[in-house]
N, C-alpha and C positions, 0 to 999 in steps of 0.2 A: 663580457666579451664585446668586440667591436661588431657593428651591425653588418649584415649582408643584405643587398638589394637584389632581388629575383624579379625580372618582368618578362612576361610573354606576350609575342604578337603573333596572331594566328598567320598562316601562310599556305603554302602547297604542301605536298607530302614529304618534302624534305625539311631537316631540322638544321638550323645554324646556331651554334654557340657564339655569342658576342661577350668577350670578357675585358673588363677594364677595372681599374681600383680608383677611389676618390680620396684615399688618404694622401698626405703630402710628405715632402721632404721637410727637415727643419726649416724655419723661416729665415735664418741668416740675417737677423736684424743688424743693420749698421754696415753691413757689406754690400748693399745695393749701390748702384751710381746714383748721383743726384737727380731727383725728379722721379724716383722709382722706389718701390718698397714691396713688401711681401704682401701687405693687406690692402694696398690701394691700387687696383688694376689700370693700367695705363695702355692706350693703344698709340702705337707710332708707326705711321704708315699701314702695312698689313699685318703687324705683329702685335701681339698682346702680351704685355708683360706683368707679372703677377706669380705669388707662389702657386707653384703647382700646374701652371697653364699648359706646360709640356709634359710634366710626369706626375700625375696623368689626368690632370683635370680636363684634358680635350676628349677623352675615351668615350665618356658617357654621351656628350653631346654630338660627337663624331658619330656614334651608333645612331642615335635618335634621327639626326639629320639624314643619314644615309637611307634609313627605312622610310621616312617622309619623302625624300626624293623619289623613291622607287613608286610609292603609293601615288604621288602627284602626277608622275608621268604613266601612270597606269601599268607598270612593269609588275610582273609576278615576282615574289620572292618567297624564300622558304620561310616556315615557321620560325621565328625568332626568339632564342632564350638568352636573355641579357643577365649576366651574373657580375655584379658589381661589388668587389670586397673592400673592406677598411682595414686591412692589417698588412699590406704588401710591402710598406716601407720598415715593418718592424718584424719580419721573419715569418709571416702567415701562420702564426700559431693557431689562430681561429679558423683559417680557411679551410684545412684539412677537416676539422670537424664537420663544417658545412658541406664540403665536397662529398664526403661519404655519404651524407643524407641525400644529397642531390642525385647522385649515381643512381640510387635504388629508386627514384622517382622520376624527377624531370629530364635527367641527363641519361636515361638509359640507352637512348638512340641517338647519336649525333652524326650528322653526315660531313658538315663543315665546322671548322673553329677559326674564329677570328679574334687574335690577342690584340687589342688597341692599346699597346703600350711600348711603342718602340720610337725609331727616329726617322728622319727624312733629310735628304741632302738639298732639297728644294721645296718651294711651295706651289709649284706650277705643274705638278705632277704626281700621280699617285705611285708610292713607293711600297715595296714588299720586302720584308727582313727575310731572307733565306737561310741566315746563319748567325748564331749568337755564340759567344764563349761558353764552354761547358763548364762543369765542375765536378770534382771528386771529393767528396764531402766524408769525414770521418771523425772520430774522437780518439785521440791518442793521450793515454794516461801512463805515467811513469812513476813508480813507488820504489822507495829505497830503505825506508824504515816504517816500523808498525806504528809509531807515535811521533809526534813532533819533538824536536829538540832544539836547543840553543845553537845557533850558529856559530857563536864563538867556542863552543866545545867541539861541534862536530867538523867545522870547516877544515878540510885537508884530510880528514879521515873518512867521512861519508862521501860516497861518490855522488856528484852532482847531477840532480835529476834532469835540470835543463840541457846539461851538456849530453846527456844520454838521449834525450828527446831529439836534440839537434843531430846527433850521429844517426839515429833511425831515419829522419826526414831526409838527410842527405843521400840516403840509399834510392829515394824516388828522384830528388831534385838537386843537384850540386853545381854551384858556381852559375846558376841561373838556367840550367839546362836539365829538362826532364829525362828520365831514362828512356831508351827507344821503344820500350813496350807501352809507353803512353803518348806517342805520336800516331798520328793517323794520317792518311794520304788524302788530298783535296780531289774529289771529282773534277774531271775535265770540264764539265758543263760549269762548274762554279768558277774555274780559271776563266773560262771565256766572259762570263758575267763581270767578273771583277776587273778584267782588262777594259771592259767597256766603262766601267764605273771610274776607272783611273782617268780614262780620256774625258769623262764628264767633270770630275773633281779637281782635276789640275792641280793635285798636291795641296789643296787648302785644308788641312787637318790640324797641324800642329797649333796654329794661331788661336784655337778654340780653348786651349788648356793653359790656365794661369801659373805656368812654371816659375818658381823662384828664380833669381839670378843664378847662373851656374848649373841649373838643372837641364838635362836634355832628354829627349825621348827615348824610351829603352831600345829601340831600334832605329838604324838608318834604314828606313824602309823604301823599297824600290819594287819594280816589277818583278825582279829577279826572285824576290821573297815569296811569291805566291806559288811558285813551284817546288818549295819546300814544305815539309809536312808541319802542320800546326799543332800546338801543345793541346791535343785532344779536344779540339775545336775551342779552347780556352780564349783564343783571339779569332775575332771574325775575320773571313777571308778578306772582305773589303779594307781592312785594317792594312792589309800587307802590300798594298798597291800604292800607298801614298807616300810621297817623298817630298821633303822640304824643298 
């Protein structure tokens, strides 16, 4: 099993959970630009380049530095419980086991939760993520035979299981659009926040994605899109405001 790190810092009568993960995405050797690499951290200006510096290597240090800053300025803070996992990038298979144990002991009463695993549009201010894409997860199994047979004999006779699977999924999502029951209305407060973010970002989103020639973003996004329902929150509200 992967390791889990749990740390407690005493404080007032409130309790705050700070979450982060210390495992990393694959190193992508050979895909870094010249002078950079996954295992040789480099500082350029105010930015640190290296494997996992953003996802989620900063999380643990941000938590510790925040607490130290409060203590240095003699500001009160709640009791802090830091939970740092090591399997976020591989499906959280071990984290559920640990979490069930912690809920019965250290995490029985939590007043605040800080998830230090998100992004920021700039480094000169504090950013809070109010919405991320959601997910509807399920397992779909289609069986048409009791035992395996040779495709040379069965082709054209036995119904194709993949085609049946596709037909079933098309009942939920057809031609890139989910059924109406899976859409949700965006709260007015989020629309206002998104408009302000649009003014700040000034359309600078597409440039960060390494599209191949001929590939375009899935949506021609503009302010008008934020008044439309999102796909069960599967796309963050902020994305809907940014136009190339």
